[in-house]
C-alpha positions as CSV (number, residue, x, y, z in Angstrom):
1,M,-25.0,-0.2,-1.5
2,L,-24.2,0.4,2.1
3,V,-23.1,3.9,3.1
4,C,-21.6,5.2,6.3
5,L,-20.8,8.9,6.6
6,N,-18.9,9.9,9.8
7,G,-20.2,6.8,11.7
8,T,-23.8,7.2,10.6
9,F,-25.4,4.7,8.2
10,I,-27.6,6.5,5.7
11,P,-29.3,5.7,2.3
12,H,-26.9,6.2,-0.5
13,E,-29.4,8.6,-2.2
14,V,-29.1,11.2,0.5
15,A,-25.3,10.9,1.1
16,Q,-23.7,14.2,0.3
17,L,-20.7,16.5,1.0
18,P,-20.6,20.3,0.3
19,I,-19.2,21.5,-3.0
20,T,-16.6,23.4,-1.0
21,D,-15.1,20.1,0.3
22,G,-11.4,19.7,-0.5
23,G,-12.1,16.3,-2.0
24,F,-14.2,17.9,-4.7
25,L,-12.2,21.0,-5.2
26,F,-8.7,19.6,-5.1
27,G,-8.9,15.8,-5.1
28,D,-7.5,16.1,-1.5
29,T,-8.5,12.8,-0.1
30,L,-6.9,9.6,1.2
31,F,-8.5,6.2,0.5
32,E,-8.3,2.5,0.9
33,T,-10.1,-0.3,-1.0
34,L,-10.8,-3.5,1.0
35,K,-12.4,-6.8,0.1
36,A,-14.8,-8.7,2.3
37,F,-16.0,-12.3,2.2
38,D,-19.5,-12.6,3.7
39,Q,-19.2,-10.5,6.9
40,K,-15.4,-10.5,7.2
41,I,-13.4,-7.5,5.9
42,L,-9.9,-8.7,5.0
43,L,-6.6,-7.1,6.1
44,V,-8.2,-4.2,8.0
45,K,-5.1,-3.6,10.2
46,E,-2.8,-3.5,7.2
47,H,-5.0,-1.0,5.3
48,L,-5.5,1.2,8.3
49,D,-1.8,1.1,9.1
50,R,-1.0,2.5,5.7
51,L,-3.9,5.0,5.9
52,Q,-2.8,6.3,9.3
53,L,0.9,6.7,8.2
54,S,-0.2,8.6,5.1
55,A,-2.4,10.8,7.2
56,E,0.4,11.6,9.6
57,L,2.7,12.5,6.7
58,I,0.4,15.1,5.3
59,D,-1.4,16.3,8.4
60,F,-4.6,14.7,7.4
61,P,-7.4,14.1,10.0
62,C,-7.8,10.4,10.7
63,D,-9.8,9.1,13.7
64,R,-8.7,5.5,13.5
65,K,-10.8,4.3,16.4
66,R,-14.0,5.7,15.0
67,I,-13.2,4.3,11.6
68,E,-12.5,0.8,13.0
69,T,-15.8,0.9,14.8
70,S,-17.6,1.8,11.6
71,L,-15.8,-0.9,9.7
72,H,-16.9,-3.5,12.3
73,Q,-20.5,-2.3,12.0
74,M,-20.4,-2.4,8.2
75,A,-19.0,-5.9,8.3
76,N,-21.9,-7.0,10.4
77,S,-24.3,-5.5,7.8
78,L,-22.8,-7.1,4.7
79,S,-25.0,-9.6,2.9
80,A,-23.2,-10.3,-0.4
81,P,-20.8,-13.3,-0.7
82,V,-18.0,-10.9,-1.8
83,S,-18.0,-7.1,-1.3
84,R,-15.8,-4.2,-2.2
85,V,-15.4,-1.8,0.7
86,R,-14.1,1.7,0.0
87,L,-12.9,4.0,2.8
88,T,-12.3,7.7,1.9
89,L,-11.0,10.5,4.1
90,T,-11.5,14.2,3.3
91,R,-10.3,17.3,5.2
92,G,-13.6,19.1,5.0
93,T,-14.7,22.5,3.7
94,F,-11.9,24.8,2.4
95,Q,-11.8,28.6,2.5
96,G,-9.2,29.4,-0.1
97,L,-6.2,27.2,0.2
98,T,-5.9,27.0,4.0
99,F,-6.3,23.6,5.5
100,P,-9.6,23.3,7.5
101,T,-9.4,22.5,11.2
102,P,-9.2,18.7,11.8
103,E,-12.6,18.5,13.4
104,T,-14.3,19.4,10.0
105,G,-12.8,16.3,8.4
106,S,-15.0,13.5,7.2
107,Y,-14.8,9.8,6.5
108,L,-17.0,7.8,4.1
109,L,-17.4,4.1,3.9
110,T,-19.2,2.4,1.1
111,A,-19.8,-1.3,0.3
112,I,-21.0,-2.8,-2.9
113,K,-21.3,-6.4,-4.1
114,M,-18.5,-7.5,-6.3
115,E,-17.7,-10.6,-8.4
116,E,-14.5,-12.5,-7.8
117,I,-12.3,-13.3,-10.8
118,S,-13.2,-16.8,-11.8
119,E,-10.6,-19.6,-12.0
120,P,-11.0,-19.8,-15.8
121,E,-10.4,-16.1,-16.0
122,R,-7.2,-16.5,-13.9
123,E,-6.1,-19.3,-16.2
124,I,-6.6,-17.1,-19.3
125,G,-4.7,-14.3,-17.6
126,A,-4.6,-10.5,-18.2
127,A,-3.7,-8.8,-21.4
128,C,-1.7,-5.6,-20.5
129,V,-0.5,-2.6,-22.4
130,T,2.1,0.0,-21.7
131,A,0.5,3.2,-20.2
132,P,0.8,6.2,-22.5
133,N,1.4,8.5,-19.6
134,Q,3.8,8.8,-16.7
135,R,3.1,7.8,-13.1
136,I,3.1,11.0,-11.2
137,N,3.6,11.5,-7.4
138,P,3.5,15.2,-6.5
139,L,4.7,14.4,-3.0
140,S,8.0,12.8,-2.2
141,H,6.9,10.9,0.9
142,L,7.5,7.2,1.4
143,P,5.5,5.1,1.2
144,Q,3.5,6.6,-1.5
145,M,0.0,7.3,-0.4
146,K,-3.3,6.4,-2.0
147,R,-4.6,9.9,-2.6
148,G,-7.8,11.0,-4.3
149,N,-5.8,12.9,-7.0
150,Y,-5.8,9.8,-9.1
151,S,-6.1,11.2,-12.6
152,D,-2.9,9.6,-13.9
153,C,-4.1,6.1,-12.9
154,L,-7.6,6.8,-14.2
155,Y,-6.3,7.8,-17.6
156,A,-4.0,4.8,-17.9
157,A,-6.8,2.4,-16.8
158,N,-9.2,3.9,-19.4
159,Y,-6.5,3.6,-22.1
160,A,-6.2,-0.1,-21.3
161,R,-9.9,-0.6,-21.7
162,T,-9.9,1.2,-25.1
163,K,-7.3,-1.3,-26.2
164,G,-9.2,-4.3,-25.0
165,A,-6.7,-4.9,-22.2
166,H,-7.2,-5.6,-18.5
167,E,-4.4,-3.3,-17.2
168,A,-1.9,-0.6,-18.2
169,L,1.6,-0.8,-16.8
170,F,3.5,2.4,-16.1
171,V,7.1,2.7,-17.4
172,D,9.6,5.2,-16.1
173,P,11.8,7.4,-18.3
174,N,14.6,4.8,-18.2
175,G,12.3,2.1,-19.5
176,N,11.7,0.3,-16.3
177,L,8.3,-1.1,-15.5
178,L,6.8,0.3,-12.3
179,E,3.3,-0.9,-11.5
180,G,-0.2,-1.1,-13.0
181,S,-2.8,1.6,-12.8
182,T,-4.4,-0.2,-9.9
183,S,-1.9,-3.1,-9.2
184,N,1.6,-4.1,-8.3
185,L,3.8,-6.2,-10.6
186,F,5.7,-9.4,-10.0
187,A,7.8,-11.5,-12.4
188,L,9.7,-14.8,-11.9
189,I,13.1,-14.5,-13.5
190,D,15.9,-17.0,-13.0
191,D,13.9,-18.6,-10.3
192,K,13.7,-15.4,-8.3
193,L,10.4,-13.5,-7.8
194,L,11.2,-9.9,-8.7
195,T,9.0,-6.8,-8.0
196,P,9.9,-3.2,-8.8
197,P,11.3,-1.4,-5.7
198,L,9.2,1.0,-3.7
199,G,9.8,4.6,-4.3
200,Q,8.1,7.8,-5.2
201,T,6.2,6.1,-8.1
202,V,5.6,2.6,-6.8
203,L,2.8,2.0,-4.2
204,A,3.5,0.0,-1.1
205,G,0.5,-2.3,-1.9
206,V,-1.1,-4.2,1.0
207,M,-1.3,-7.3,-1.2
208,R,2.2,-6.8,-2.5
209,R,3.4,-7.2,1.1
210,Q,1.3,-10.3,1.6
211,I,2.7,-11.9,-1.5
212,I,6.3,-11.2,-0.4
213,D,5.6,-12.8,3.0
214,A,3.8,-15.8,1.4
215,A,6.6,-16.4,-1.1
216,A,9.1,-16.3,1.8
217,E,7.1,-18.8,3.7
218,L,7.3,-21.1,0.6
219,G,11.1,-20.6,0.3
220,I,10.8,-18.5,-2.8
221,L,13.5,-15.8,-3.0
222,V,12.0,-12.4,-3.5
223,C,14.0,-9.4,-4.7
224,E,13.1,-5.8,-5.2
225,K,14.7,-5.0,-8.5
226,E,14.0,-2.9,-11.6
227,I,12.3,-4.9,-14.4
228,T,12.5,-3.8,-18.1
229,K,10.0,-4.7,-20.7
230,K,12.4,-7.0,-22.3
231,E,13.0,-8.9,-19.1
232,L,9.2,-9.2,-18.5
233,L,8.7,-10.6,-22.0
234,E,11.4,-13.2,-21.3
235,A,10.3,-14.0,-17.7
236,E,9.2,-17.5,-16.7
237,E,5.9,-16.0,-15.6
238,A,4.5,-12.7,-14.3
239,F,1.4,-11.6,-12.4
240,L,-0.4,-8.6,-11.0
241,C,-1.8,-8.1,-7.5
242,N,-4.1,-5.9,-5.4
243,S,-6.5,-6.4,-2.6
244,L,-9.4,-7.2,-4.8
245,I,-7.9,-9.5,-7.5
246,D,-5.4,-11.2,-5.2
247,I,-3.2,-12.6,-8.0
248,L,-3.9,-12.3,-11.7
249,P,-1.3,-13.8,-14.2
250,L,-0.2,-11.7,-17.1
251,A,-1.0,-13.2,-20.5
252,S,0.5,-10.6,-22.8
253,L,2.1,-7.1,-22.9
254,D,1.4,-4.8,-25.9
255,G,0.1,-7.8,-27.9
256,K,3.2,-10.0,-27.2
257,P,2.5,-13.2,-25.3
258,L,4.2,-14.0,-22.0
259,K,5.3,-17.3,-20.7
260,R,2.9,-19.0,-18.3
261,G,4.2,-20.7,-15.2
262,C,2.4,-22.2,-12.2
263,T,4.3,-20.6,-9.3
264,W,1.5,-18.0,-8.9
265,K,-0.9,-20.9,-8.1
266,T,1.2,-22.0,-5.2
267,I,1.6,-18.5,-3.9
268,L,-2.2,-17.9,-4.3
269,K,-3.0,-21.0,-2.3
270,T,-0.7,-20.0,0.5
271,L,-2.0,-16.4,0.3
272,K,-5.6,-17.5,0.8
273,M,-4.7,-19.6,3.8
274,R,-2.9,-16.7,5.4
275,I,-5.6,-14.1,4.7
276,D,-9.0,-15.8,4.7
277,T,-8.6,-17.9,7.9
């Protein structure tokens, strides 16, 4: 594991933050998860754009220039064929509930080796279940931020694992599907690629945006529209996406099989050409 704390690379065994840090006390952090091939970290600008906007919305310290320098240094140090890079921001040490001064904020970069989803695994697809809990966003800012207070997603993801599934999909009180615990959702219905609209409970995923752009390049009509469970089960095909898995087709929802199309393969091919080169 590579670890960079505030611009300094250190052994992971000695990396530490004080117990009074707001990230530990309140889950008050912002984070981004990026993928790297060899020594190239993908979609850095897009991830940092979202991070910077989120930081501005909630007065979070974010020294983008220093972070960019550290990401460049980390990229040069990567040795694995594929790596998972995590960037976390914290405000620093709290006294009561008062925000610390900006200069006490910290940023942490970690990188670990990861395994890509294999082509056979993509062909098999992901079994999904309906999350037993609600997607919660305590702040009404748009776009929704990737914040450290992630307990709703962690609970849903663990529930999926206990059911032998890959992902849990959140459903709103009206029965509309929102997103997965760590992924965005797409479905091909009536030759249109649909994805739930952004809002207080749907994340503006970096890969989601890339897929919309790739589909448009291919002449595929993309619409932001609410999707019910019934519509998903009748869809021509459906898939999940995030910055680590790229695209992963859905095989089933709550034990019911979904139709399997091939549009995702065409989009994935275009996606990789757009991102990896």
